[in-house]
N, C-alpha and C positions, 0 to 999 in steps of 0.2 A: 753540508756541515753548518751549523749555525755558529754566528760567531758570539760568544757570550764572554768575551775576554774583559770588556769593561765591567760588566756585573759581576763577575769573579773577582776582578780587582777591589771594586768597592766592598764587596762581601769580605774579602781577606783584609783590608783594612780595619772592619770593625771588630772582626774575629781576633785580629792582633792587639786591640785594645780591651780584649775582654767582654765584647758585646754579644748579644744573641740575636741571631739571624732567623729569617723565614726563608726557606729555600725548597724547590723541588729537588725530589730525589728518586731513586730507581723504583720506589713503591708508591708512596703518597707524599704530600706536601709535610716538610718538617720543621721542626725548631732545631736550630743547631748552635753549638758554640765550640771552643778550645777544649778538647777531651782532657787537657792537662791542666786546665784551669779550675780549681775547685770553687771559687767564687761564681764562675759563669755557670757551671754545672748547677749549683744551688739556686740560682736565678730561674732555671729552666724549671726545676721542681716546683718553684713557685708560681709561675707562669701557668703551669698546668695544673696546679693545685693537686699535686701528686704526692703520695707518701714516699719519703726518700728511701724507705725500705724496697721499693720496686726498683730494680736496675733498669738503666737505659742502655741504648745500643750505641755502639762506636762504630762509625763508618771510615773506611779506608779507601784510597783511590787505586791503589796497587799492590801487588803481592809483596813488594818491597816494604810499603807501609805497614802491612800486617805484619811483616818479620820484624819490624822496629816498634811494633804495638803489643805483641804476644811475646813472651819471653821463650816459647817453645812451641813452634808450629808442627805438630805431628804429620807425617807423609798423608796419611788419609786426609787431612783437610785439604791438601792440594788437589788431590783427587776429587773429592766432592765440590770444591770451588770452580775446577775445570769441567765438571761434566753436568753441573746444576743447568737447568733451562730456564730457571727464574731466580728472582733476588732470594739469597740465602743468608741467614744469621747463623753463624756457629758460636755456641756457648762453650769457652773453654774452662774446663775446671781448674780448680785453685792452683795445681803445682804448674799450671801452663800459662796462667793469667799474668798481667803485667804491672810492673811497678811504674811503669812509664805514663800511666794516665791517673786523673784524679780519682782518689779513693772513693768519692761518693757514685762513681760508676761501676763498683764492685758489687756484686749481690752479697747478701748477708753470708752465703756460703762460700765467698771468695771467688764465683765465678765471674767472668766477663763475655757479654755479647758482641762479636765483630762481624761486621759484613763488608765484603769488597764489593763496592759498586762498579757496573760498568755503564752504568748511565753516563751519557756525555756531561752533561751539566754537574752532578755532583763528584764525578770521577775528577773533572778538571778543578773544582773547587778544592778537593782534598789534596790534590797533587801540587796546586799553587800555594795553599796554605801551609804544606809539608809538615802537617801534624794531623792527627785524627781528629775528626769531627764527632760531636755529639748527633745523633739522629733519632729523634723520638716524633711521631706524629703531633701535628700542629692543632691539638684540640685540648679542651679542658678534659681533665680525666673523667672517665665514663661517659663522654660524647663520643659521637662518631668520628672517625678519623676523616680529614677532608682530602678526597681523591684529586681534587682540582681547587685551582687558587679561589675561584667563587664561593666555594663552601667553608672558607676559614671564618671563624667567629670573629667579629670585630674586636671583642676583646684581647684575643691572642694578637690581632694586627696592631692594636695600640700598644702592646707590651713589648715589643721587640725593638732592636735598634737601627735594622736594616731589613727591608723586605726585598727580595731578588725580583728583578723585572723580567727574567728569563721564564718560559712556558706558562706565563699566566692565563694566555687565550686557550688553552686546551679544554676540550669538553670531557665530562665524565666518560671514561672509557674501561671501567673494571678493575681499575688500581686496587690492588690489595696488599696486605703486611706481608712481609717475608716469610718464607718457610724458617723453622729454627730447629736446629739439630745440636744436641749437646755432646760434647767430645772429650773423651777421658784420656789420661795420660798414655793408657796402654792400646790406643786407636780404637779403643770400642767408641761407638756412637749410638744415639738413641733419638729418634724424631720426636720432637716436642710439639711442633706445629706444623701441617703439612701446607 
């Protein structure tokens, strides 16, 4: 087990001040901020040069955090999370979506995408911060997502308030975005991205 404690402590300090961080996730390197802070979320849209009509994913480090982030977690969501063999983002329909996050994170139709991360660093970061994090690939919109630290655009590196030290030395190894499943209030789900 790696000791990420000091890196996580510094990242949490920046997040609590409304800053934007660059951090390794369970998929690719990501831009992150406090998912309850509207101004921080707006900064991520600016850094990525991304239209704010395109929703961002929210990352949590445990089922308990998921339950504090989404108003109603259908039973099928727990099953999907438990049996998934890779990172999976669940898009919760408007009746289930949360008022506990920045409104900028909701899609135009009121949905919210949330992923429970099992990866050691990002899960530890979410738990230490005690709030959900924004998680979006660390790239300018339209450019490839960085699998590893060395692929991150210098413009992105210069725009954030803290760059995590952990996992910087990893070689590209086929990291890819999460699968995406949309879940409706009745427990029906639809695969958006495999």
